[in-house]
N, C-alpha and C positions, 0 to 999 in steps of 0.2 A: 426351487427355494424363492419365496417372496424376495422381491429387489429391496424392499424396506429392512428385512431382516438380516440381508448380507451387509459385510464391513462397507464402508464408504470408500475407502482408498483402495483402488485397482490398478497397478502398474500396466501401462499400454492403454487404459480406457482414461482414467481422469487424473492421472500421475505418472511420472517417470519412474521414481523409484521410493522404495520405503524404507527406511533406516532408523535405527534407535539413536536417541541422545541422552547422555547421562544428565545434562542440565539443559532448560531450554527457559529463555524470559521473552517477554514482549516489552520493548522500550516505546515510552510515550515521549515524544517529542526530542529535539536534538539535543539539548543540554545534558541530559543523561547520556544519550547515546554518543555524542562527541567525546565525552568522558571516558567511556567504556572501550570505545574504539582507539582512543589513544594508549590507554593502559595495555590493552591487548598487543597492540602493535610494538610497546616498549618490550614485551617478551619474546617476540620473532625472533628464531634462531637462523632459519633458511630461505623462508619464503613468506611475503606479503602479496596476494593477488588483488588487485582493486578494478572491478569490473562495472563501468557505471555509465551513467547518462551524462553526468558533469562531474568535475573535479575542479574545485577553485583553490589555487596554491596560497591565494592570499588570506585566507580565513583563518582565524584562531581555532586551533583543534584542541578541546578540552581545555584543563587546568594545566599549564607548564611549570605551576611554581613547585610541585612535588617531584619532577624528575629532572629539573635544569635543563631540558631541551628548549629548543626555540618554539613560540607559540604558534607560529602560522603553518600550515601544512606543508607548503613547499619547502620551508627551510628545514621542516621537522624529519621529513623524507631523506633529505640528505644527511643529516644528523645521524639518523638510525641506520643508515648505509655505512657512514663512516665509523661508528662504534662497534658494529657487528661486521666482521670481515666475512662472514659466511652467508651474509644476508643478500636476496636478490627481491628488490620490490619491482613490481611490474603493475603499469597502469594502462587500462584498456578503456577509451571514452568513445563516445558518439562521435563521429567525423564531422558532421554538419554542424553541430552546436560548437565545436571546437573552433570554427572558422570566426563565429563572434567572439568568444571568448578568449582568443590567443592575445588579444590587445588589450583585455583588462589590465591597467596599471603595470605591475612588475611582472605579470604572467611570462610574457616572453621570455625575460630574463632568467626567471626560474627554469622554464622548461629547456632553455640551452645549458644550465646547470645540472639539471637533470640527464641531459644527452650526453654530456661531457662524462657522468659517472659511468663507470663499466657495468656496476651492477644496480642501475636504475634503467628501467626501461618504459618509453612511453609510446604507445601506439593508438591509432585512432581506426576506430570500428566502421569501415564502410560496407560491411557485408550484410545489406540488408535491402529490401525493394525500393523502388521510387516511392518518396514521400513517407516513408516510415523513418522510426528510429529505434535506436539500440537502448533499450529503457530499463535494463538490470540497475539494482543497487546493491551489490554485493561485496563483501569484504572477506577473503579467506586467508587464515594466518596458520600456516605450517601444517596444513590438513587437520588441525585439531581444533580450531574453532572458526565459526563462520558467522556472518551478519548478513541479513536478507531481508529487504523490507522496501518502504517508500521513501526514506530519507536519502537525499543526495548531499554529500561532502560538498557543498558549495554555499554560495552567499545568499542569504534570506532566509536559511532555514533553520536557523538559531532561534530557540525560544524555550521558557520554561514552561511547566504545567501551569503556572497562574497567570500566563498571558497577560502580564502587567501592561496597562495602557502607555506607561512612560517608562520603557527598561531601559537605563544608559547602555547597557551592554548590547542590547538588539538593535545594531548599525551595521552598516555597510562596511566595506574596506576603506571607503573615504569618508566615515563619520557619518554618512546620512541613515536617519530613522527608518527602521524597516518596519514591515507590518506584522502584527502579530499571527504567529503560523502554528498549525496543530500538524503532527505527524506521528508515524510510527513504525518500527522496525522490529527485527528479533535477533536474538543470540542463540546458539547453540553449539554443542560440542559432540564428540563421539562420531559412529560412524556417518552419521548425518552429515557434520561439517565435513567429513573425507568426501562424501558424495557432492556436496557443493561444490569443494575443490575439483573435482572430476569435472563438473558443468563448468567452471570458471576456466578450466584448461581447454575445454570442446571449443567454447567460446574465442578463445585466445588463437587456436588452432583455424576456425573458420575465418577469423577477420585478419591475423597474421599469415597463415600457413606454417606456423611452427609448431612442433610438437613439445609440449613441456613434461617432465616427468613427475609423478607424485613426490609427495614428501614421505620418506620412510622413517624416519626419526623425530617427528612433532612431539613435542611434550605440553603438558598442561600450561593453557596461558588464559584462563579464565579470569576476567577483571575482577579484582577485589570489592570494588564498588557496586557490582551488579549482583542483586539477590535473585538467583534462579526461582522463578515461581513453580516450575514443573522438573521433575526428576524422572530419569529413566522411562521417557515416553517414545513412540514410535512417530516421525516425522514423515509425512508424504512431502515431495519435491513435485510440483507441477510446472509445466513450461507453455509459453506461447513462441513457436519458432515458424516464422513466415516461409512460404515459399520461394527459395532461392535456388541457382543452380548447384549440385552436387550435396545439397543439405536434405535431410528428410524432415518435412514441418512435422510440427507437432500443435495441436490445439487443446491440450490437456486442461489448461486454466477455464476456457469455455465450459468443457463437460463438468470439470468440478463446480462451478458455479450453478449449473442447472440442477447437479445431482445434490447439492447442498438446499437451494431453495426447494425441490421437490422433497426433501427429507423433512424439513422444518414441520414441527408438531405445534409450538407454542410461540415461539418468537424468533424473529431474524432482527439481529442488530448489525449495521454495517456502518462504516465509514468509508468515503469514497470522494475522489477530486471531481469526479464527474457523475451524471446519471444519463447516459445517452445512448445506452446499448440497447438495440432492437431485441435481440434475443432474449437479455435478461429482463427486459420490460415484459416480454411474452409469457416468461416462466411466471414472473409475479402474478401477471394477469390471470394465468392459469388457476394460481393458488387463490386469489381473491374473489373468484366465482364459486368456490366450493362453499357449501353449507356453512362450515366453521372454519374459516380460514386462519392461519396464524396472523399474529402481530408483525408488521414489518415496519421496522424504523431506519431510516437512512439520514447520516450526518452529510450535507454537503457545505461548500463554500456558498456564500450568496451569490457569487458569479466567478467564471472560471477567468484565469489572467490572460494578458495578452491581447491584441484585438481581433484576432480571427476566432481564438478558442471561445470567446462569449457570444459571437456570432453562431457558430457551429454547436458548441456543448449546451449552451444555455437554452438556445432555441429548441433544441432536440428535446432536453429535459422538460421544458414548458408543455410541449406536445404531448409527450410520453405520458406526464404525470396527468395532463387534464383527460386522458383516455382511461387511466387506471383509476381516476377518481370516479368515472361512471361506472365501473365495474365493483367498486368498494361498496358493496353492500352492507357490509357489518362493520365499516368504519374502522379499518384495521391498517392503513397505510399511511406513513406520515414521514415527512422531510422536513429535516430543521438545519438552522445554521446557527453556530455557535456566535457569540459576541462577548466583549471583554465587560469588564465594570462600568466604564463610560459608555458602553453600547457599540464600540467600533468592531467591524466583522473580523473574525479570525479566520484565515483561509485553512480550509480543511485539503491537507495534501496526503493524508495517510490512506492506506488502501488495506482495510480491514472487514473481518466479517465473523460473525459469533452467532450460531444456530443453536439454540436451545442451550442445554447446559453440557452438549456434547462435541461440537464442533468448532473450531477456532481455525480461521484462515488469516496470513497475513503475507504481504509481497508487495510487489511493484505494479499489479493490473488495475485499472480503475473499471468503472461499470460504462466502459464505451466500446465501441467497435474495435478501434486500433489496438486495444488491449487483446481482444479475443482471437485477432487474426493477423494484423499488419507488423505490430513492433515485437521486439523480442522481450519477453517478461519471465520473472521467475516468482513463484508463491512456496510458501510452506504452509502445510496443513496440520493440523494435529486432531486425530479422532479419537475421542473417548468412546467408544462403542463396543469394547471388548469387556468380558467380565472382570469385575475386579476393579472398575475405574472410578467409583465413587469419589474417591479425593481428587482425581483429577478433574472431574465434571464441577466439583465444588470450586475448585481454582479458576475453571472458565467462565464460570458464574460470577466469580469475585473479580475478575479480571472486566468483564462487561459494567460490572457496577463501579468499578474504579474508574473507567473511562467515562460513564456518564457521569460520576461524581465530579471529574474535572470540569465538564461543561457545565453542570449545575451549581458549582461550587459548594458542592456537599461531600462528606467523607464516604468512601465506600460503604460503610457499615450503615450509616444513614440511608442510602440509595437502598439497599438490601432491605432495611426496615419498611421503608414506603413502599416498596414493590409488594413485600408480604402484606402489608396492610392495603393497598388497593387491587392487589390481584392482576395487576396489569401494567406493562412497561409505558405504554401510551398514557394510561390515567396518572401514572407516576410523575410522569414530564409534564403532563398538562397541571398537576397540582403543584409541582415544585419550581417551573419557570416562574420568573418575577418579569416586571416590566423592564423593557429595553433601557438601559441607560441608570440601572439600579442594582447592579450586581451582574457578575458573569451569569449568563443563562444561555437558553435555547430559543431561537424564534422560528416559528412556524414558517415554511416556504410559500410563496404567493405567486401565482400564475400571472406573468407579467402580460400586457398588451403587445402582440406581436405583428410587425409590419409584413405586407405580402410578400417582400423579399426574404424575410427571415424564414416564414413558413416555408417558403419555397426550397431553400438553404437546407432547412432542416429535414424536410419530407424526402428529398432527394439523397440525403447523405452526403453533400457534397464534399464537405471537409473531414469525415470521419467515415470513410470507407471501410467495408467489413473486411478487406484483404486486398493483396496486388493486383488480384485478376479484377476486381471491382472498379479499380481506380478508372479505366475508360470504358465502363459498362455504360451502354445507351442508356438515359435519364428514363426512358419508358419502362425500363426494366428495374428501376430502383423503387424503394418506397421504405420509408420509417416503419409503415404499418403493414409490410409484406408478411401474410401469414397470419394476420391478426384474426383469428375466427372466433373469438369467445363472445357471447351474446352480452349485450348492454343490460345492466341492471339499476334499477331506481334504487338511490340510497333510501334507507326505511328510517323511521322516526328515532329519535334518541332514545326511548325506551326499548327498541329492539337491537339495541347495539351491545348486549352483554356479552363480556369477554371470558375466555378460560382463564383460570389463574396461570400466572407466570413465576417461575422462580427466578 
């Protein structure tokens, strides 16, 4: 059978398991997520498992006015354990990040209170290779509801979908204004949520050496405020598990990305914190050299956070985009950055991908080497490639248009109408985006000038190795463009850039 006629999700190849979900929703931005996760945690009877890169006990978690509980995460967890005698709350977070965050404000005091409670357990995850991180963003409640995506329950993540320039609620624990922030996660129930509970317990076992029992009597705890976009759908769970002793590695996420890019017929829409993965860029390059490639639109932040990340990730992005533009003979590849009404940069932390009207992926992995081979990651994938999936396909397309509408300050319906009018995602964005500083919009990526040092660091993947075995690999064996074999093509005139219609 031709590979393109087979179903995308194949356990053991590009995913771990495929399970049904009665309800499935993609949540854009942390305002809605924090509300939803708070409501769900209120319904927990026996188990809350929080497996994450970071948790900040000081942050307000959702709206406390409706339930009478404490506002901040740390006090809320204690309050939940006290009000529910059978409830055990377990938190597992990356150990290296904890060394920095433990001294934030009242965090140390809250951790001591957690430690003193017999049914609150905090552990640090150090079961990872040198220079890697535990990067999951997972919450599982009673094995009947799960959240999985890119939003950390920590400081600086909260924002609304309007990304206002001056939102008095978007502040740090000390009242300092925080930057606009775009993010995404997912929520689902049914056997798929139980499977994510199995994954979370396995991670707990690897990190802590303790076997946790599944929840046998979980009841429905779907948050009332969250409307499921999809019902009764299969979800694939894909992982990155780096090579460490006594743990079988898994690189399903990398294979899933490659399979999704290969299957695209009309359009790939993606949101990612980075664009620095050599293998992802190679897969895109292969498509761009085809006679009639799909449109590929990626939404990135203008620059990575921190001081090391811009040096590594932004420079690698510049080098890869420069190479891809040489191959883009049909003008089908774009990277954009979202900005606020006044033109301030919105930081993109979402990790999401939509291919045609068939495939939807959301999770914790980025377009960088670390996410493919070095860090622990978890993504979920919805594939509407079975007979009778027309309604699911329509909802996948509606979600894409909803996300684009957020960035362009348009309704999803208006985005859909304009795509029908222009017959192209790129043409729609170009016709819809306004001048910077005159309303929320998307700004095209521009390749910056790079110093010799930046080029050397990017080309040798110094700060973004492909895996633990590559960290100490001799520099002469490294290359950002290793395996780059496709011919360079000259870009044609504008008249030659006709695109196929996009739904």
